[in-house]
N, C-alpha and C positions, 0 to 999 in steps of 0.2 A: 407381396401378397396383396391380392385385390381386396377392394372394400367389401365385395360380395362375400368372399371367403371369411374375412373378419367377423362379418355379421353372424355368419353361421357358427363360427367358433364360440363367439359370445352367447348365442342362443343355447348351444349344447352345454356350455359352462354353467349357465343359469339353471337349465333343467337339472344338470347333475347336482348343483348346489341345493336346489329345492328338494330333490330326491333325498340327499343327505340330511337335510333339516327335518324332513318328515320321518326318516328312519329314527333320528335322534329323539324326536318328540314321542314316537311311539314307544321307544325303549324307556324314556322317561316316565311315560304314563304307566307302562307295564310295571316298572320298578315301584311306583308310588302305590299302585293298587294291588300288586302281588301279595298273596297271603304269606304272612310272616311265618317262618318255620322255627326260628331260634331268636334269642334276644339279640344275637349279633347282626340280625337283619335290619335292626333299628338304627337310625342315625343319632337321634338324641332322645332325651327323656320326654320331651314334648310328644314326640311321635309315639313313644311307648304308651303314655297316658291316654292319648286321643285314639289310639288303636283299640282300647278297652271301651271306648264310648264316653269317657269322662273328658273333662276340660282341664287343660293345663294353663296356669297363669304365670308362676314365677318360683325361683329358688333363691333362698338366702342362707346366710350362715345362721345357725340355730341361736334363738334367744334363751335357750334353756340348756343348762349344763348336761353333759352326758350324751348329746346328740350332734351328729356331724352335718346336719343341714335341715332346713325347714322347706318343705315343698307344698306350694299352694295349689290346690286343684279344686274342682267341684265334681263330686261323684255324680254318675248318671242317674241314679236313683236314690230314694230315701232308704235308710237302714231297714225300716219296717214298712211293709205294705199292709196298712191297717184295715183295708177294706176286706182282705181274705180271712183272718190276718196271717201273714207269714213274713219271714225275713228275706232280705236280699244279701245274706252272708256271702254266698258263693260269689256274687258279683263284686262285692267289696274285696273279697279276699283275692280275686283275680287281679285287681288293681294293685293292691298292696304287694303281693308277691311278684308282679311284673316289675314294679318300681324297684324292689329290692334286688331282683335278679340283675337289672340293668346296672344298679349301683354297686354290685359285687358285695351285697350283704353288709350294709352299714346300719348303725343305729340312727334312725332319723325320725322326724315328725312330719306327718302328712296332714295337712290343714285344710279343711272344707269350712271357710268363713260363712258361706251361705247357710250351711246346715248347723253351724257352730260345732263342728266335730274336730277333735284333735286326736289322730292315730299315732301312738308312740310304738316304735318297733324295737324288738330286741333280737339281735341275730347271732347265730353260731356260723361263722365264716367256714369253718372246716366241714361241718355237717350240712351246710347250706339250708338251715333251719330258721324259720321265722315265727316268733311269737309277737303278739301285739295286745294293746289295750286300746280302748276308744274312750275318751274323756276320763281316763284313769280307772276304767272299769274293766275287769277280766270277765269273759263270758258276756260281753255287752249284748249281743244279738239275743241270746237265750233269755237274759233277764228282762230286757225290754220287751220282747215278744210276750213273755209271761204276763207282765203287767197289762199289755194292751188286751190279751185274751180275757183277763179277769174283768177289765173294764167293759168289755163288750158283752160279758155273760151276765145278763140281767135275770138270773134264775130266781123265780119266786115260787112260793108254796100256795097253791089253790086250795079251796076248802069246800068244794061242791059235794053233794051227798052221792054216795054210791047206792044204787037201788037194785042192782042185780043180786038175787038171792045166792046164785052160784058164786059170784066174786066176793060177796061178803062171807060166804062159808069158807072160801079160800083163805082170805085174810084172817079170819078168826082162828083158823087152824095153822096160823104161821106158814102158810104156802106148802104144807106137807100134804102130798097128793092122797094119800090113803085116808087122811082124816077129814077130807073135804067131800061135800055131797055134790057129785057131778054127773051122775047118771052112768050109762053103759058105753064103753068104747066100741065103735063099729070096726070089728076085726076084719071085714072085707075090704076095707080101704088101706091101701098101702102106697106110700110114696117115699122120696128120698129127703124129706124135709125134717125127719125125726119128731113129727107131730103125731099125737093121738087125736083121732077125729070122733066127735060125738055128733053124728049126722042129724039125728032127730032133734037134738037139743040145740043145734045151731052154733057150736063152737068147737075149737081144738085147742089142745094144750101141748106144750113141750116141757118135759120133766128133766131136770138135771139131778141125778142122784135120786133123793127121795122127795125133792121139792119142785114145785111148778115154777118154771123159769118164765114162761109166757103163755097167756090165754088169749085167744083171738075169737071174737064174736062176729060172725058173719050175718048176712042178710036174712038167714033162716031163723035167727034168734028174734023173737017177737016182743020181748020185754025191754023196758029201758035199761041201760047198763049203768048210766049215771042219770041224775034227775033231769028229765026232759029230753034226753037224747038216746036214740036207737041206732043200730047199725043202719048204713045206707043214706043217712041224712047228708045234705050238702055241708061242706066245711063252713061256709059263710054263715049258715043257719046255726051251726054248732057254736061258733065264736059269738054270735049274737046272743046265745043263751048262757054260755059259760064265761065269756069275757076274753081279754087278750090272752092268748096262749103263752106258755112258757117257752115252747119251741115251735118254730115254724121254719119250713124249707126255704121260703123267700119272703121278702117284706110284704109283698101284696098277697092278701088272704085269697083273693080270687084266682091266683096263680099257683097256690100251694097244693101239693099232692098229699100233704099230711100236716097235721098240727099236733102238738103235745102239751099235757099238763102234768106237772109234778104235785103230788099230794103227799101227805106225811106217810101214808102207807104204801103208795104205788105210783108208777108212771102210767098215764093213760094217753094213748095216741089214737087220733082219728084219721081215717083215710076212707077207702071204700069198706073197711071193716073197722072194728074197735079192738086195739091191741093193748094188753096191760102186762106190765112187768112189776116185780116187787121192789120196794126200797128196803135194803137190808140194814140190819143194826150193825154198828162198827164193833169188831172183835179185836180188842187191843192185843190180847195174847197172840192170836194168829198174825196180826200185823207185825208184831215184834219178831216173830219167827221168819216172816218174809223179809223184813229189813235185814236180819242176820244173814239169811241165804244170799241176798243181793250183795252185801258186803263181802261175803266170801267169794262170790263171783268176780267182784272187782279185783280181788287178791290173786285167785288161781286161774281165773278165766275158763274154768271147766263148764262147758255148755251142758254136757250130760248130767253133772251134779246139780246144776241149777234147775234144769227141767224136773229132774226126780224130786228135789226138795220142794219146789213150787207147786207140783201136782199132789204132793203129800199134804201140803198145807191147805191148798184150795183145790181138791179133786174135781169140782164141777165146773170146768171151763165150758164156755159156750161155743167156742170154735177153735180147731186145730188144724192148721194148714202147713204141708210140707211141700216145697217146690224144688224139683231137681232137674230143671230144664236149663241149666247153665247159671242161673242166679243162686241157686242152692241156699235156701234159707228155711227156717221153721218159724211159724208165727202161732202163738197162743194168745186167746183173748178171754178176758174176764170181765164182761160189760157191766155185770152187778157191782164188781169192785172198782171199776173205773180204770182199768189198765190192760195193756197188751204187751207182750214181750216178743221181739223179733231177734232171732239168733242166725247169723249167716256166715258165709266164708269170709266175707270182706267187711262186715259191720255187725254190731250188736247195739240194741237199744230197748229202752222201756218207754211206752207212750202213756203218758198220764193225762186223763180227762178230768172234767170239773167234779165229777162224783167220786174221785179218789179221796180216802181219808187216811191220815196218820203219816207214818214214815215210809220213805222210799228205801233208804239204807240206814245204817246206824248213824250216818252223818248228816242226813237231809230229811227234812219233813216237807210235806206238801205245802204247808203254809209259808215256809221259807222260799219255796220256788214261786208261789203266788205273788209274794212281797217283793220278788226280784233280789233277794238276799243271797241266793245261791243259784248256780246254774252248772250244767254238766252236758258235754256233747253226748253223753250216753243216755240222757234223759230228754225226750221230746215231749214238750207240753201242748196240750189241746184243751186249755182251760175255758175256751169260748164255747165248748160243746160237752154234753154229757155223752158217755160211751153208750148209754142206752138210746140216745137220739140217734147216734151214729148206727147203732145195730138196726133200729127201726127203719132208718132211711135205706139201709142195705136190704132189709126184708121187703120193703115196698118196692124197690127197684127190682129185686128178684122175682116178685110175684107178677111182674108184667108179661 
């Protein structure tokens, strides 16, 4: 075979080899970057952990009896996002459950030395079920979150003077509509907001049952509502008169769409209008009935029974929403009492705000939740905000 032919053969062989190498490299990259569909797609535990966004360091035999290994990692995020505040429970559980699935459900410790966290798992291999504690605490995320929320809630009671004759009349009549001096409702104005409008007087009221739930003073009201403040004034001017608000939308007063103050008798919010809600007295007898109804629901799971009992105890809810677009849930809100209940096909929960008082069920008080002594996946806490602030924020947003 001539030299020329040999050179051609070598060139072809080199080209073929390069093509094969490129194909192998492409397949390798595809395999490494391909979306994993099952736990069997992973080569080792390091790959599992890093696929979740966390960092894997090492594994050792466990230094604690009852566990089959210690796995040192660094979770991608902190347990609690204190700025919001909210938990990163779902992200943590994705890591924990992925590790356990790969290990075929062994009792292990997952250790994050950076965050000083020790996750201890307890598994049922037959059911492929995993429970866990963090730093020896059950319900770690819910308990930590409640404490952070309480720390962020700097709720204070203001004491400025209410000067509106109508508002003083409402307060002195214990918010009972027929006992307050309010003028005449304009029957010619109708809308879908459930408010009665007093056009000449410059305010509107919403009544739940026999009592006023909310009164809104608009720019037509010419008197002061509280000392030195009329509707339509700038928020920065109001704050300079009344001092630091109890509630504000954002840290910068200049960027706030509303601010609010809690007095002993009412909540007063300022935006382009002045919106006022009552502070209600705690009724221990009704709270005991409510706690009993919640305890019964935990036992029998009857949503219809719970709704019937709760609306009998507290007939004057401020919002009832039923969604049937595939999500299928009912939400009932009692802003004055500081809670809402959500009942759905796939989940049920009670949301507890900072203005809630007393027991949630026969086994749990709101103070126990605030102190981080108890937690429940059925109970969602929002101790960093009042339900009245939440309601007012919704009203402001809806009025745009």
